Every structure is written in C-alpha cells, then in structure tokens.
C-alpha positions as CSV (number, residue, x, y, z in Angstrom):
1,X,26.4,-27.0,-26.6
2,X,24.8,-28.9,-29.5
3,X,26.8,-30.1,-32.5
4,X,25.8,-30.2,-36.1
5,X,27.1,-32.0,-39.1
6,X,27.7,-35.4,-37.4
7,X,27.0,-38.7,-39.1
8,X,23.6,-39.6,-37.5
9,X,24.4,-43.2,-36.4
10,X,28.1,-42.7,-35.6
11,X,29.8,-42.7,-32.2
12,X,32.5,-40.2,-31.4
13,X,35.3,-40.5,-28.8
14,X,36.8,-37.5,-27.0
15,X,40.6,-37.6,-27.5
16,X,41.4,-36.1,-24.1
17,X,39.0,-38.1,-21.9
18,X,38.3,-41.2,-23.9
19,X,34.5,-40.7,-23.4
20,X,32.4,-42.1,-26.2
21,X,29.2,-40.2,-27.3
22,X,26.4,-41.1,-29.7
23,X,26.0,-38.6,-32.6
24,X,22.3,-38.4,-32.0
25,X,22.9,-37.3,-28.3
26,X,25.5,-34.7,-29.3
27,X,23.1,-33.3,-32.0
28,X,19.9,-33.3,-29.9
29,X,21.2,-32.6,-26.3
30,X,24.8,-31.5,-26.9
31,X,27.7,-31.8,-24.5
32,X,28.3,-30.0,-21.3
33,X,31.5,-27.9,-21.4
34,X,32.8,-26.9,-18.0
35,X,33.9,-23.3,-18.6
36,X,35.0,-20.8,-16.1
37,X,32.7,-17.8,-15.7
38,X,33.5,-14.8,-17.9
39,X,33.0,-13.4,-21.4
40,X,36.2,-14.8,-22.8
41,X,35.8,-18.4,-21.7
42,X,36.4,-21.1,-24.4
43,X,37.2,-24.7,-24.9
44,X,38.5,-27.0,-27.7
45,X,37.1,-30.5,-27.9
46,X,38.8,-33.0,-30.3
47,X,36.3,-35.7,-31.4
48,X,37.3,-38.8,-33.2
49,X,34.7,-40.7,-35.2
50,X,34.6,-44.4,-34.2
51,X,33.9,-46.8,-37.0
52,X,32.5,-50.4,-36.6
53,X,34.8,-52.0,-39.1
54,X,38.3,-53.0,-37.9
55,X,38.1,-50.5,-35.0
56,X,39.5,-47.7,-37.2
57,X,39.0,-44.0,-36.5
58,X,38.4,-41.0,-38.6
59,X,39.6,-37.6,-37.5
60,X,37.3,-34.6,-37.8
61,X,39.5,-31.9,-39.3
62,X,39.2,-29.5,-42.2
63,X,36.0,-28.7,-44.1
64,X,34.2,-31.9,-42.9
65,X,34.6,-31.0,-39.2
66,X,31.4,-30.6,-37.2
67,X,30.0,-27.2,-36.8
68,X,29.3,-26.0,-33.3
69,X,26.0,-24.3,-32.5
70,X,25.9,-22.4,-29.2
C-alpha cells in the first residue's frame, strides 16, 4: 500500500514494531500489510515522523495525517 502526503526526505518509525522507513520508499513502493484473506480485512499503522534535530518526533494525527492510497 503506497502512502501520500509524507515529507519527501523524512523518515518514519512504526510505533508497534520500531521499524524505520524512508518517506520516498513509502511513497513510491509502499509498505506491505499482512492482512488475512477476506473482504473485511483491515489494519491500522501508526507512523511517527523522525526528525534529525534533538531526536524529537512528530505524531501524524488530524488533518496533516498521511493519506493512504490502495
């Protein structure tokens, strides 16, 4: 699943797994979601933007949250 609306040069950490992804990779190639078979399968992924300065993080919530493109 490819994501839109990410800062192009940013890195994003998955809150559950701790995996870090480059925004360009999430935008161009997307991320693999392991979903069970069926019409009603779904998943929620919480991404936290990593910033270079002081190791601070920015949560993606509200209107600035990334839009998901199936």
